[in-house]
C-alpha positions as CSV (number, residue, x, y, z in Angstrom):
1,L,0.0,0.0,0.0
2,S,1.1,3.6,-0.6
3,S,2.1,5.8,2.3
4,S,-0.8,8.2,1.4
5,M,-3.4,5.4,2.1
6,I,-1.8,4.4,5.3
7,S,-1.8,8.1,6.5
8,I,-5.4,8.5,5.6
9,V,-6.5,5.3,7.4
10,N,-4.5,6.2,10.5
11,T,-6.1,9.6,10.6
12,E,-9.7,8.6,9.7
13,C,-9.7,5.8,12.3
14,H,-9.6,8.3,15.1
15,V,-13.3,7.9,15.9
16,P,-15.3,7.4,19.1
17,K,-14.9,4.0,20.7
18,T,-17.4,1.3,19.8
19,F,-18.8,-1.1,22.4
20,S,-20.7,-4.3,22.1
21,D,-23.6,-3.3,24.3
22,L,-25.3,-0.2,22.8
23,A,-28.0,-0.3,25.5
24,K,-25.3,0.7,28.0
25,I,-24.3,3.6,25.8
26,A,-28.0,4.7,25.5
27,A,-28.2,4.8,29.3
28,W,-25.7,7.6,29.4
29,G,-27.1,9.4,26.3
30,R,-25.9,9.5,22.8
31,L,-22.2,9.3,21.9
32,G,-20.6,12.7,21.6
33,Q,-20.4,15.9,23.5
34,S,-23.4,15.1,25.6
35,M,-21.4,12.7,27.8
36,T,-19.3,14.2,30.7
37,S,-15.9,12.8,31.7
38,Q,-17.5,11.2,34.7
39,Q,-20.1,9.4,32.5
40,W,-17.3,8.2,30.1
41,G,-15.4,6.9,33.2
42,A,-18.5,5.1,34.4
43,L,-19.2,3.6,31.0
44,N,-15.5,2.5,30.7
45,Q,-15.7,0.8,34.0
46,A,-18.9,-1.0,33.0
47,V,-17.3,-2.2,29.8
48,L,-14.3,-3.6,31.7
49,E,-16.5,-5.4,34.2
50,A,-18.5,-6.9,31.4
51,A,-15.3,-8.1,29.7
52,R,-14.5,-10.3,32.8
53,H,-17.4,-12.6,32.1
54,G,-18.3,-12.5,28.3
55,F,-17.8,-11.0,24.9
56,Q,-16.8,-7.3,24.9
57,F,-14.7,-4.9,22.9
58,R,-13.5,-1.4,22.8
59,Y,-11.7,0.2,19.8
60,G,-12.2,2.8,17.0
61,S,-13.7,1.7,13.7
62,I,-14.9,2.9,10.4
63,R,-17.3,0.5,8.6
64,V,-17.1,0.2,4.8
65,P,-20.5,-0.2,3.0
66,D,-21.3,-3.7,1.7
67,E,-22.8,-2.4,-1.5
68,E,-20.4,-2.9,-4.4
69,Q,-21.6,0.2,-6.3
70,T,-21.3,2.4,-3.3
71,R,-17.7,1.3,-2.7
72,R,-16.8,1.7,-6.4
73,Q,-18.1,5.3,-6.5
74,S,-16.6,6.3,-3.2
75,P,-13.7,8.8,-3.2
76,H,-12.2,7.2,0.0
77,L,-9.1,5.0,-0.3
78,L,-10.4,2.7,2.5
79,D,-13.5,1.9,0.4
80,A,-11.3,1.3,-2.6
81,F,-9.2,-1.1,-0.7
82,V,-12.1,-3.2,0.5
83,H,-13.5,-3.1,-3.0
84,F,-10.2,-4.6,-4.2
85,M,-10.4,-7.3,-1.5
86,A,-13.8,-8.2,-2.9
87,G,-12.5,-8.3,-6.4
88,P,-12.3,-11.5,-8.5
89,E,-8.5,-11.9,-8.3
90,V,-8.4,-11.8,-4.5
91,L,-11.6,-13.9,-4.1
92,A,-10.1,-16.6,-6.4
93,L,-6.9,-16.6,-4.4
94,V,-8.7,-16.9,-1.1
95,R,-10.9,-19.7,-2.4
96,A,-7.7,-21.6,-3.5
97,I,-6.0,-21.0,-0.1
98,T,-9.0,-22.0,2.0
99,G,-10.6,-24.6,-0.2
100,S,-14.0,-22.9,0.2
101,E,-15.6,-22.5,-3.2
102,A,-18.6,-20.8,-1.6
103,I,-16.7,-17.5,-1.0
104,G,-18.0,-14.8,-3.3
105,F,-17.9,-11.6,-1.3
106,A,-15.7,-9.6,1.1
107,D,-16.6,-6.9,3.6
108,G,-14.3,-4.7,5.7
109,Q,-13.7,-2.0,8.2
110,A,-10.8,0.0,9.5
111,T,-9.9,-0.5,13.1
112,R,-7.8,1.5,15.5
113,Y,-6.7,0.2,18.9
114,V,-5.0,2.6,21.3
115,S,-4.1,2.3,25.0
116,G,-6.8,0.5,26.9
117,D,-8.5,-1.1,23.9
118,F,-9.2,-4.8,23.5
119,L,-11.4,-7.5,21.9
120,T,-12.3,-10.5,24.0
121,G,-12.6,-14.1,22.7
122,H,-15.1,-14.9,20.0
123,D,-15.2,-17.1,16.9
124,D,-16.9,-14.8,14.3
125,G,-19.6,-17.4,13.7
126,V,-22.5,-15.0,13.4
127,A,-25.8,-16.5,12.1
128,G,-26.8,-15.2,8.7
129,K,-23.4,-13.6,7.9
130,N,-22.1,-16.7,6.0
131,R,-18.5,-16.1,7.0
132,H,-15.9,-18.6,5.8
133,A,-12.7,-16.8,6.5
134,A,-11.5,-13.6,8.3
135,Y,-8.6,-11.3,7.4
136,V,-6.5,-8.7,9.1
137,F,-4.4,-6.4,6.9
138,G,-1.8,-4.6,9.1
139,L,-1.0,-1.0,8.8
140,T,1.2,-0.6,11.9
141,E,4.9,-0.1,11.7
142,G,7.4,-0.7,14.5
143,W,5.0,-2.3,16.9
144,R,6.6,-3.9,20.0
145,T,5.3,-7.2,21.4
146,E,5.1,-5.8,25.0
147,W,2.6,-3.1,23.8
148,G,-0.1,-5.8,23.6
149,G,-2.6,-5.7,20.8
150,L,-1.7,-9.2,19.6
151,L,-4.1,-11.2,17.5
152,M,-4.5,-14.2,19.8
153,F,-5.7,-17.7,18.6
154,H,-7.1,-19.8,21.5
155,G,-6.3,-23.5,21.7
156,A,-8.7,-26.1,23.0
157,D,-6.2,-27.0,25.7
158,G,-6.1,-23.5,27.1
159,G,-2.9,-22.5,25.2
160,F,-2.7,-19.8,22.6
161,S,-0.5,-18.4,19.8
162,G,-0.2,-14.7,19.1
163,R,0.5,-12.6,16.0
164,V,2.3,-9.3,16.6
165,P,0.8,-6.4,14.5
166,A,3.0,-5.8,11.4
167,F,3.0,-3.5,8.5
168,N,1.7,-4.5,5.1
169,R,0.9,-8.1,6.2
170,L,-2.3,-10.1,5.6
171,D,-3.4,-12.6,8.3
172,L,-6.0,-15.0,7.0
173,F,-7.8,-17.6,9.1
174,R,-10.9,-19.8,8.9
175,V,-14.2,-19.1,10.5
176,P,-15.2,-20.2,13.1
177,Q,-12.0,-20.0,15.1
178,L,-11.7,-18.7,18.7
179,H,-9.5,-15.6,18.8
180,S,-9.1,-12.2,20.5
181,V,-7.0,-9.0,20.5
182,S,-5.0,-8.6,23.7
183,Y,-5.2,-5.4,25.8
184,V,-3.1,-2.5,24.4
185,T,-0.9,-1.3,27.3
186,P,-0.5,2.4,28.4
187,S,3.1,2.2,27.2
188,A,2.1,1.6,23.5
189,G,3.9,4.2,21.4
190,A,1.4,4.2,18.5
191,A,-2.0,3.1,17.4
192,R,-2.6,-0.4,16.2
193,T,-4.3,0.2,12.9
194,S,-5.6,-2.4,10.4
195,V,-8.2,-3.2,7.8
196,T,-10.2,-6.2,8.9
197,G,-13.1,-8.1,7.4
198,W,-14.6,-11.4,6.3
199,F,-14.8,-13.5,3.2
200,R,-18.4,-14.6,2.9
201,S,-20.8,-16.4,0.7
202,A,-22.1,-14.1,-2.0
203,M,-24.9,-11.8,-0.9
204,G,-28.3,-12.9,-2.1
């Protein structure tokens, strides 16, 4: 990828945090200037407590539209990249790698993890999404292992293997597969930025 796209993604991903439980956000009011620092602190604490017992996440994200025509006509490089990932050449390659001939579509989003962000364990197996494989395209340079933010694959025996964020690298894995993103430490010297998404059965 060109340095201009990486710069744009890193800038545009500086968006409000997303949380898995929108009802909790609604309890404090709409995201934005209406929330005080005390309310944000209380919400943050609620999210951390929920993460102890189940699925939870906190990170910045920009969702790319699923509609092919919308992506094709968009002036944004992020949309163009996801449109490329959904193109015939990439889909053919992914079908060959995974052995899944059902793959006919790819979606995507930009994600930005900074200090305190995380994603707890899940397997991406969402009913109706028809996901066959997931991808993470790294846009982060010079990331250190001790900063956290590792893509973690969970083993059935309680063990795990981790992938350190890396620049211009594509991680591809089957769905369902239990994984998480480890907590980004306060010492992290940069944002962990990537484009992520899923290769799915063609939309009907």
